[in-house]
C-alpha positions as CSV (number, residue, x, y, z in Angstrom):
1,M,134.0,27.2,139.2
2,L,137.4,28.5,139.5
3,P,138.3,30.9,142.3
4,D,139.3,33.3,139.7
5,S,136.0,33.6,138.2
6,I,134.2,34.7,141.4
7,P,133.8,38.6,141.2
8,Q,135.5,40.4,144.2
9,R,136.2,37.3,146.0
10,A,136.4,39.2,149.7
11,E,133.1,41.2,148.8
12,T,131.3,38.1,147.7
13,L,132.3,36.1,151.0
14,Q,131.1,39.0,152.8
15,V,127.7,39.0,151.3
16,L,127.5,35.4,151.8
17,R,128.2,35.9,155.5
18,L,125.4,38.4,155.8
19,I,122.7,36.1,154.0
20,S,120.6,34.4,156.7
21,E,117.0,33.4,156.8
22,F,116.0,36.7,158.5
23,E,118.3,38.8,156.3
24,P,117.8,37.9,152.5
25,I,119.1,39.7,149.7
26,L,116.4,42.1,148.2
27,M,116.2,42.3,144.6
28,L,114.7,45.5,143.4
29,T,113.4,44.6,139.7
30,G,113.8,46.9,136.9
31,D,114.4,45.2,133.5
32,D,112.7,42.5,131.2
33,E,115.8,40.0,131.5
34,G,114.8,38.9,135.1
35,Y,117.8,40.7,136.8
36,G,116.9,43.5,139.0
37,S,118.5,47.0,138.8
38,R,119.6,47.1,142.4
39,W,120.1,44.4,145.0
40,T,120.4,45.2,148.8
41,I,121.3,43.2,152.0
42,A,121.0,44.8,155.5
43,G,120.5,48.1,153.7
44,Q,123.8,48.1,152.0
45,Q,123.8,47.7,148.1
46,V,125.2,44.4,146.6
47,Q,127.4,44.9,143.4
48,P,125.4,43.7,140.5
49,A,128.4,41.3,139.3
50,I,128.2,39.6,142.7
51,A,124.4,39.3,142.8
52,R,124.2,38.1,139.2
53,Y,127.0,35.6,139.8
54,L,125.2,34.2,143.1
55,M,122.1,33.7,141.0
56,E,123.4,32.3,137.9
57,S,125.4,29.8,140.0
58,G,122.3,28.6,141.9
59,F,123.8,29.7,145.3
60,I,120.7,32.1,145.9
61,A,117.2,31.7,145.0
62,E,113.8,33.6,145.3
63,I,111.8,32.8,148.6
64,G,109.1,35.2,148.2
65,K,108.3,38.8,147.8
66,T,108.2,41.8,150.3
67,E,104.9,44.0,150.6
68,F,106.4,46.4,148.2
69,G,107.1,43.9,145.4
70,A,110.9,43.4,146.0
71,R,112.1,39.8,145.4
72,K,113.6,38.0,148.6
73,L,116.6,36.0,147.7
74,A,118.1,33.4,150.1
75,L,120.9,30.8,150.1
76,T,120.1,27.6,148.6
77,E,121.6,24.3,149.8
78,T,124.3,24.6,147.3
79,G,124.8,28.1,148.4
80,S,125.4,27.2,152.0
81,D,128.2,24.7,151.1
82,F,129.6,27.1,149.0
83,R,129.6,29.9,151.9
84,T,131.2,27.1,154.2
85,R,134.0,26.4,151.7
86,G,134.6,30.0,151.3
87,L,134.9,30.6,155.4
88,N,137.3,27.8,155.4
89,W,139.5,28.9,152.4
90,W,139.6,32.6,154.2
91,A,140.3,31.2,157.5
92,N,143.3,29.4,155.9
93,L,144.8,32.5,154.3
94,G,147.6,34.4,156.0
95,F,147.3,38.0,156.4
96,L,149.1,39.1,153.4
97,Q,147.2,36.9,151.1
98,K,143.8,38.3,152.7
99,L,145.1,41.6,152.0
100,K,146.0,40.8,148.6
101,V,142.5,39.2,147.8
102,T,140.6,42.3,149.5
103,L,142.6,45.0,147.5
104,F,142.8,42.9,144.0
105,G,139.8,40.6,144.2
């Protein structure tokens, strides 16, 4: 995928940083299409476009459900590789480039 197709690249990378074995994304189901109406990680809402992008790209997958029925989503092997590449990309950006990506996606 092209970097321009990644929604809100800085925020997507932040979500990828937060995902761990002990901190999965929670998907609160709410419709018939298989996509939840809300996604959260560490108590903060994840933008639907970012969550859908990660799911449709195969970067996150369901690992189970909570006792309240929310789906738990964790990084796949491909997702871990994607996160590593993203962190390397971010580390190689200069201050102004990081600012531009953060402000304009």
